[in-house]
N, C-alpha and C positions, 0 to 999 in steps of 0.2 A: 504493500500499499504505499503510495505516496501522495502528500500535499501540498496544494499550490493555493495562493491565497491574492487577491486581485482587492484593492482601494480606488473607488472612483466620486469623484468632486460632483455632488449633485447641485452644489451650487454654481460653478461656473462651467459642469459639462462637460469634463476633462479627469484626466488621469489626476489620484489624486498621491501624488511622489514624496516622501517621506515620512511617513505615515507611520509611527515604531505600533508592532507588534509580537506579543510573545504568544507561544506555543502550548498548551498543556493538557498533562492526560491528566484522567479520573485515577488515584491508585488507593493501596489501604491507607484511610486514615485522611486523605483530602488530596487536592490537587499538586500535582508534582509539576514543575516547570520543565521542560524540556530543550524550546530552545526561542533564541530574540530575534530579531533579523527589524527590518527597513523596508518599504515598499520604493522600487528604483522609479524611473524616471516615467514608466509605462504604468506604474500605480504595480505590481506587479511582485508578487515577493515568492522566486524559485527557491530557491535556497534550501527549502524542504521538502523540494521535489526528489532530493539524491539519496533522501533517506528512507529506511522501512521502518513500519510502525506494524502494531501487531491490533486487533479491534481489540474495540474500545469506545472507552467516551473519549471527546477530546473538547478543547475549548480554543478561541484565537482572541485575544483581550487589544482589538485597537485602540491605541489612544490616541480618539480623536479629540482631544482636548489640546494637546500637542499640536498635532495639525493647526486644529485653525488658531491658535492663537500667535504662530509663528504666518497666516498672514492679516493679521490683527483684530481677531474677531473673537466671541464669544462660544461657545459651545452647551448646549445645554446640557448633551451629554457626554461626559469627561470623556467615559471609553464605554466600547460599546463592547459585547460581550458574545459570540457564536458559537453554541455549543453543538456539538453534531455526534453522529453515533458512527462509527466505521466498525462495517458488519463482514465485510471480502479482503481478504489478502490478497488479494491480486486484481484492486478495485485504486485507480487513482482520483483522488477527491481535491474538488476547486471547491474552493470559498469564497463570493465574492461582497463586497459589502461598498453601497451607494452611501456614502455622507454628505449630510449639510448641517446649519449649526442647529437648528429644532427637529431633525426627523432624519431616519434612517434605514435601508431596507439591506436584507438580505440574499442571496441565490443560493442554490447548493445544486451540485454538477456529479456524479459518477462518471467518469471515462472506463 
């Protein structure tokens, strides 16, 4: 299994470059940090695509506050957490989030 992520800026209609994100896995006793990354110029995180993950419950914490403060704006949601379940060890999972200062939406795709 591999994971990729993408952040889009819904306010300006472009890729959201420079969004900090943390990948976590639900383990015994709580969430475990697996990796940190930042979106590239296309809003993508591909650092995690080369790693292999086991079945289980995962989440990505997108730091929307850091992103919008960098644009001189304030965000109602300082972080956006997308929690998802990985079922099959042969699939590739793509998580996409569209950010704006007062709303967000997510999209989940299995390849």
